[in-house]
matplotlib code that plots the C-alpha trace (Angstrom):
import matplotlib.pyplot as plt

x = [0.2, 2.9, 4.2, 1.4, 0.7, 4.4, 3.6, 0.7, 2.7, 5.4, 4.4, 8.1, 7.8, 4.6, 7.4, 8.9, 5.2, 3.3, 0.2, -0.3, -0.2, -2.9, -4.8, -4.6, -5.6, -8.7, -9.9, -9.2, -12.6, -10.9, -9.4, -12.8, -14.7, -12.2, -13.7, -12.1, -10.8, -8.1, -5.8, -3.7, -2.5, 0.5, -1.5, -2.4, 0.1, -2.0, 0.2, 0.5, 3.8, 3.9, 6.7, 7.4, 10.7, 10.4, 10.1, 12.7, 15.3, 14.2, 14.9, 18.2, 18.9, 18.2, 20.0, 23.1, 22.8, 22.7, 25.8, 27.8, 27.0, 28.6, 31.6]
y = [0.0, 2.1, 1.6, 2.9, 5.9, 6.8, 6.2, 8.5, 11.0, 11.2, 10.8, 9.7, 6.8, 5.7, 4.9, 2.1, 0.6, 0.2, -1.6, 1.5, 3.7, 1.7, 1.8, 5.6, 6.0, 3.7, 5.7, 9.0, 11.4, 13.6, 11.6, 9.5, 12.9, 13.8, 13.0, 10.6, 10.4, 9.0, 11.4, 10.2, 13.1, 11.2, 8.2, 10.4, 13.2, 16.3, 17.2, 14.9, 14.3, 15.1, 15.1, 18.6, 18.8, 22.9, 22.8, 20.4, 22.6, 25.7, 23.9, 22.4, 26.1, 27.6, 24.6, 25.3, 29.0, 28.4, 26.1, 28.7, 31.2, 29.2, 29.2]
z = [-0.2, 0.5, -2.7, -3.8, -2.1, -3.3, -6.8, -6.7, -4.9, -8.1, -11.2, -12.5, -10.3, -12.3, -15.1, -13.4, -12.8, -16.2, -14.3, -12.0, -15.0, -16.9, -13.4, -13.0, -16.6, -16.2, -12.7, -14.1, -14.6, -16.8, -19.2, -19.4, -20.3, -23.3, -26.8, -28.7, -32.1, -34.4, -36.6, -38.9, -40.9, -42.6, -43.9, -47.6, -48.5, -49.4, -51.9, -55.2, -56.4, -60.0, -62.6, -64.0, -65.9, -65.8, -61.8, -61.4, -63.7, -61.6, -58.3, -59.7, -60.7, -57.1, -55.6, -57.5, -56.9, -53.1, -53.5, -55.0, -52.3, -50.0, -51.4]

ax = plt.figure().add_subplot(projection="3d")
ax.plot(x, y, z, "-o")
ax.set_aspect("equal")
plt.show()
């Protein structure tokens, strides 16, 4: 019982006891009141990759100018 009291008083102690973390999460009224949704923003890229030779040439020119400026 004393170990549980120390764990509750010191949140860093909870790292060493994963079961205590799960129990604390299950008992938490604040966490149970949160709305839950799954966000996966990296599942689909929003910007399509399109091969554009003019754009690629422009990018290469800009990158070459930056390399020359560093010298």
